[in-house]
C-alpha positions in Angstrom: -6.6 2.7 44.6 -9.2 2.4 41.4 -8.7 0.9 38.3 -7.1 3.4 36.3 -4.6 4.4 39.4 -3.5 1.0 39.9 -2.8 0.6 35.9 -1.5 3.9 35.5 1.2 2.6 38.4 1.6 -0.6 36.8 3.1 1.3 33.5 4.8 3.8 35.6 7.3 0.7 36.7 8.6 0.2 33.2 12.0 1.0 33.1 13.6 2.9 29.9 14.8 0.5 27.3 13.1 -2.4 28.9 10.6 -4.5 27.8 6.9 -4.2 29.8 6.2 -5.5 33.2 4.4 -9.1 32.7 1.1 -8.0 34.1 0.6 -5.8 31.3 0.1 -8.5 29.1 -2.4 -10.6 30.8 -4.0 -8.7 33.6 -7.6 -8.2 33.1 -7.6 -4.4 34.4 -4.9 -3.4 32.1 -6.9 -5.1 29.0 -10.1 -3.2 29.9 -8.0 0.0 30.4 -6.3 -0.8 26.9 -9.8 -1.0 25.0 -10.8 2.3 26.9 -8.2 4.3 26.7 -6.9 3.0 23.3 -9.1 0.7 21.2 -12.4 2.8 22.0 -10.7 6.6 21.4 -8.4 6.1 18.0 -8.6 5.3 14.7 -8.7 1.4 13.8 -7.9 0.4 10.2 -11.3 -1.9 9.6 -10.4 -2.8 5.6 -10.5 -1.4 1.9 -13.1 0.5 -0.2 -12.4 -2.1 -2.8 -14.0 -4.6 -0.8 -17.6 -3.2 -1.0 -17.3 -1.8 -4.3 -21.5 -2.3 -4.8 -24.3 -1.0 -2.6 -25.3 -2.8 0.2 -22.0 -4.6 0.6 -20.6 -4.5 3.7 -18.3 -6.0 6.1 -17.9 -6.5 10.0 -15.3 -6.2 12.5 -15.4 -6.2 16.6 -13.3 -3.2 18.2 -13.5 -4.3 21.5 -16.7 -4.2 23.0 -18.1 -3.0 19.7 -19.6 -4.6 17.0 -19.4 -2.3 13.7 -20.7 -2.7 10.3 -18.8 -0.9 7.4 -21.6 -0.5 4.3 -21.2 1.1 0.8 -24.9 3.3 0.5 -27.1 3.2 -2.5 -25.3 7.2 -3.2 -21.5 5.4 -3.2 -20.7 6.5 0.4 -18.8 4.4 2.6 -20.6 4.5 6.3 -19.9 2.7 9.6 -22.4 1.8 11.8 -22.7 0.4 15.3 -24.1 -3.0 14.2 -26.8 -3.4 16.7 -30.4 -3.0 16.3 -31.8 -0.1 17.5 -34.9 -2.5 19.2 -32.7 -5.0 21.7 -29.5 -4.8 20.3 -29.4 -7.9 18.2 -26.3 -7.5 15.5 -27.8 -6.9 12.1 -24.9 -7.8 9.8 -24.1 -11.4 11.4 -21.8 -12.2 8.8 -17.9 -11.2 8.2 -19.0 -10.2 4.8 -22.2 -9.9 3.1 -24.4 -8.0 0.5 -28.1 -6.8 1.3 -30.9 -4.9 -0.1 -31.6 -3.7 3.1 -30.0 -4.3 6.7 -32.9 -6.4 8.3 -32.2 -7.5 11.8 -33.0 -10.9 12.3 -34.8 -11.2 15.3 -37.6 -8.9 14.8 -37.0 -7.8 11.3 -36.7 -4.0 12.1 -35.5 -2.7 8.6 -32.8 -0.5 8.1 -32.2 1.8 4.6 -28.3 1.4 3.6 -27.7 4.7 5.2 -28.8 3.8 9.0 -32.2 5.2 8.6 -35.0 2.9 9.9 -37.6 2.1 7.2 -39.6 -0.4 9.1 -40.5 -1.6 12.6 -43.9 -3.7 13.0 -46.3 -3.8 15.9 -44.7 -0.4 17.8 -48.2 1.7 17.5 -48.9 5.0 15.9 -47.0 7.1 18.1 -43.9 5.2 17.2 -41.5 7.7 15.6 -39.2 6.0 13.0 -36.9 8.9 12.8 -35.9 8.7 16.0 -34.1 5.0 15.8 -31.9 5.2 13.0 -28.8 3.3 13.3 -25.8 5.0 15.3 -23.2 6.0 13.2 -19.6 5.1 13.7 -16.9 8.0 12.4 -15.6 6.7 9.1 -12.7 8.1 7.3 -10.9 6.8 3.9 -7.3 7.7 2.7 -6.2 5.7 -0.4 -8.9 2.9 0.2 -8.0 2.3 3.5 -10.9 2.5 5.8 -10.6 3.8 9.3 -13.2 4.1 11.8 -13.7 5.1 15.3 -16.2 4.5 18.2 -15.6 7.2 20.6 -18.0 9.9 20.7 -15.5 12.4 19.0 -13.0 11.4 16.9 -9.4 12.4 17.0 -7.9 14.4 14.0 -7.3 12.3 10.8 -5.9 14.8 8.4 -2.6 14.8 9.6 -2.6 11.3 9.4 -3.8 11.5 6.0 -1.8 14.6 4.8 1.3 12.3 5.9 0.3 8.8 4.4 -1.7 9.3 1.4 1.9 10.8 -0.7 3.1 7.3 0.0 0.3 5.3 -0.8 -1.0 7.0 -3.7 1.5 6.2 -6.6 0.4 2.5 -5.8 -2.9 3.2 -7.0 -4.9 0.8 -5.0 -8.3 1.6 -5.7 -7.2 -0.3 -9.1 -6.8 -3.5 -6.7 -8.6 -6.1 -5.2 -7.9 -9.0 -2.5 -6.7 -12.1 -3.8 -6.2 -14.0 -0.7 -7.4 -13.3 3.0 -5.7 -14.7 6.3 -7.2 -14.7 9.6 -5.7 -16.3 12.8 -6.1 -16.0 16.3 -2.9 -15.5 18.1 -3.0 -16.6 21.9 -1.3 -13.6 23.0 -2.0 -10.2 24.2 -2.6 -7.5 21.4 0.9 -5.5 22.5 2.7 -8.9 22.2 1.7 -9.1 18.3 2.8 -5.3 17.5 6.0 -5.6 19.4 6.9 -9.0 17.3 6.3 -7.0 14.0 8.4 -4.3 15.3 11.6 -5.8 15.4 13.7 -8.2 13.1 16.0 -9.2 15.7 14.2 -12.7 15.5 13.6 -12.7 12.1 17.4 -14.8 11.3 16.6 -17.7 13.3 12.7 -17.6 12.7 11.7 -16.4 9.2 13.7 -18.6 6.3 11.4 -18.1 3.8 11.2 -14.4 4.5 14.6 -13.5 4.4 15.0 -14.4 0.9 13.8 -11.1 0.2 13.3 -8.7 3.3 16.3 -7.2 5.3 15.8 -5.8 8.0 17.3 -2.0 8.0 18.0 -0.6 11.7 18.4 3.2 10.3 14.3 3.1 10.0 13.6 1.0 13.0 13.0 3.2 15.7 12.0 7.4 15.9 14.3 9.3 13.6 16.6 6.4 12.0 20.5 7.1 11.9 22.4 8.4 8.8 22.8 5.9 6.5 24.5 6.8 3.2 23.2 3.7 1.4 19.4 4.0 2.4 19.6 7.8 1.5 21.2 6.9 -2.0 18.2 4.5 -2.5 15.5 6.9 -1.1 16.6 9.5 -3.8 16.6 7.3 -6.7 12.6 6.1 -5.9 11.6 9.8 -5.0 13.5 10.9 -8.6 10.8 8.2 -9.9 8.0 10.0 -7.9 8.1 7.5 -5.0 8.2 9.5 -1.3 10.5 7.2 0.4 12.1 8.9 3.3 10.9 8.1 6.6 8.3 10.5 7.9 7.3 9.7 12.0 4.5 11.0 13.4 5.3 13.6 16.1 3.5 11.4 19.1 4.9 8.4 17.4 1.6 6.7 16.1 2.1 6.2 12.8 5.3 6.1 10.7 5.9 5.5 6.6 9.2 5.0 4.8 10.7 2.9 2.2 13.3 0.0 2.7 15.5 -1.7 -0.2 15.2 -5.6 -0.3 17.9 -8.4 -0.8 20.0 -7.9 -3.8 18.0 -9.1 -6.9 14.9 -9.2 -5.0 11.5 -7.3 -6.0 9.1 -9.1 -4.1 8.0 -11.4 -1.1 8.7 -15.0 -2.8 11.1 -17.7 -2.3 13.1 -16.6 -5.5 12.8 -12.6 -5.0 10.9 -12.3 -8.3 7.7 -10.8 -8.7 4.6 -13.1 -7.9 2.1 -10.8 -10.1 2.4 -10.1 -13.9 2.0 -6.0 -14.1 2.5 -3.6 -11.5 1.0 -1.5 -8.8 2.7 1.6 -9.7 3.1 3.4 -13.0 6.7 4.4 -12.4 10.0 3.1 -14.8 11.6 2.3 -12.0 11.7 -1.8 -11.1 13.4 -2.0 -8.2 11.4 0.0 -5.6 11.9 -2.3 -2.4 9.1 -2.2 0.1 7.3 0.9 0.9 6.5 0.1 5.4 3.7 2.1 7.2 2.5 1.3 10.7 -0.5 3.2 12.4 -0.8 1.9 15.7 -2.8 0.3 17.5 -4.1 -1.7 14.5 -2.2 -2.0 11.3 1.0 -2.3 9.4 1.6 -2.6 5.9 3.8 -3.8 3.0 3.7 -2.4 -0.8 6.0 -3.9 -3.5 6.2 -3.5 -6.8 3.6 -6.1 -7.8 1.5 -6.7 -4.7 0.7 -5.4 -1.3 -0.4 -6.5 2.1 -2.5 -5.0 4.4 -2.0 -6.2 8.4 -4.9 -5.6 10.8 -4.6 -6.2 14.4 -7.8 -6.8 16.7 -8.3 -7.7 20.3 -10.3 -10.6 21.4 -9.2 -10.9 25.0 -6.5 -10.1 27.1 -4.3 -13.2 25.9 -6.0 -13.3 22.3 -5.5 -11.3 19.3 -7.2 -11.7 15.4 -4.5 -11.0 13.1 -6.2 -10.3 9.2 -3.7 -10.5 6.5 -5.1 -9.2 3.0 -3.0 -9.8 -0.3 -3.5 -7.2 -2.8 -3.0 -7.5 -6.3 -4.1 -5.5 -9.6 -8.1 -5.9 -9.5 -7.4 -6.6 -13.8 -4.8 -9.7 -12.7 -6.2 -13.1 -13.1 -5.3 -16.1 -10.7 -3.4 -18.9 -12.3 -3.2 -16.5 -15.4 -1.5 -13.3 -14.0 -0.4 -15.1 -10.8 -0.1 -18.1 -8.3 -1.8 -17.9 -5.2 0.3 -20.7 -3.8 3.6 -18.6 -4.8 1.8 -15.0 -3.8 1.0 -16.0 -0.4 4.0 -18.8 1.0 6.1 -16.3 2.3 3.6 -14.7 4.5 1.7 -17.1 5.5 4.8 -18.9 6.8 5.9 -15.8 8.7 2.3 -15.1 10.1 2.4 -18.7 11.3 5.8 -18.2 12.8 5.4 -14.9 14.4 1.7 -17.1 15.7 4.0 -19.7 17.7 6.6 -16.5 19.0 3.9 -14.6 20.2 2.1 -17.6 21.7 5.5 -18.7 23.8 6.1 -15.1 24.6 2.8 -14.7 26.1 3.6 -17.9 28.2 6.6 -16.9 29.6 5.6 -13.2 30.6 2.8 -14.5 33.0 5.5 -16.5 34.6 5.6 -15.4 38.4 9.7 -15.5 37.8 9.2 -13.2 34.5 11.5 -9.9 35.1 11.3 -7.3 32.2 14.6 -7.8 30.3 16.9 -4.6 28.2 16.2 -4.2 24.7 19.1 -3.8 22.3 19.7 -0.5 21.3 20.9 -1.6 17.8 18.5 -4.2 17.0 15.4 -3.2 18.8 14.9 0.5 18.6 11.1 -0.2 16.8 9.5 -2.2 19.5 11.0 0.1 22.3 9.5 2.6 19.9 6.2 1.1 20.1 6.0 0.2 24.2 7.5 4.1 24.5 3.9 5.1 22.4 1.8 2.8 24.5 3.4 3.8 28.1 3.0 7.6 27.0 -0.4 7.3 25.5 -1.7 5.2 28.2 -0.4 7.7 31.2 -1.5 10.3 29.6 -5.0 9.3 29.2 -5.3 8.0 32.4 -4.7 10.7 34.4 -8.0 11.3 33.0 -10.6 13.5 35.0 -9.5 12.2 38.1 -6.7 13.2 40.2 -4.1 10.2 40.5 -2.0 9.5 44.0 1.3 9.1 41.7 1.4 12.2 39.7 2.6 14.9 41.4 
């Protein structure tokens, strides 16, 4: 039995409304297939356009096996490239963020224009054709400042997601924002545990005292379609009357979802007192109580938009048992730290929440690798979201693992 067949059979063991078999969180063959079938094929959230506003500004990320650089060109276009020199493969852009006039390989000084074209390669002889050795492009799409990249040779459709998510994001005018603070933490847990933890708030009462000053879990929008909830429906109608799309939209395949939920009574932001953390607003409506717009896109991002600031989260796998979680606090571009916002007040709730989640994920990783671990049942009331994520993961992997080879377990 080859690796694809064995991973397929392992996923097929999962019971409905149950967590995943333990090996799916730690087995190296599973991790390799996660990369090949999902991370190396799907659109991955990379960062925001306002992080690279000037020509030559770039940021880098590692998507499984692929180092990627996202660069603003002289023409203002944002492009993504495989971050490997066409000479002997050295990484060209070495820093997480930077600014360059040209992209110069640190090894042998091969020099590339910001559009990826090779400009200089010393000692290569008269017959060397520079035009054949441009940097290899990575698919790159932008929706309301969100930069998504795909390292596959052929990228999946992006337009369906763009059309669905843009009406929700656009009223928050992120193009007028900047990053006030960025946090990067490595959680010693599989990327699926990180996302499972995000997709339920069953654990919140006992784990997130800071978050619960303002956030209220809404079980009606946790899963696939939501349940009838008159109060939530009335809230959606109020926000939509103000020009803010709010009613739940779920991708037919379950890969992305957008919805707006109310915060706790009197709260308008993720702060310890529920009051705004930033002077001024992202939206231009007259409605002060707009709650939180939530959107996720598997496998790499979840997001929260409030009246005064927004948060984007990016998930990237490092190994079978390590995950990088990046959080960015987004505020109006004109906001001045110490005048319009206090950084500690702005970030306190989610710095605490992220650290608490890291502890939970790492404890779960240790537990699911125990030989005694047996997948348990999900609450059909409080864990519809995490079950929906597992359903998406299993369906996606099983469909793609069938691939070009016939699997013995498929009739």
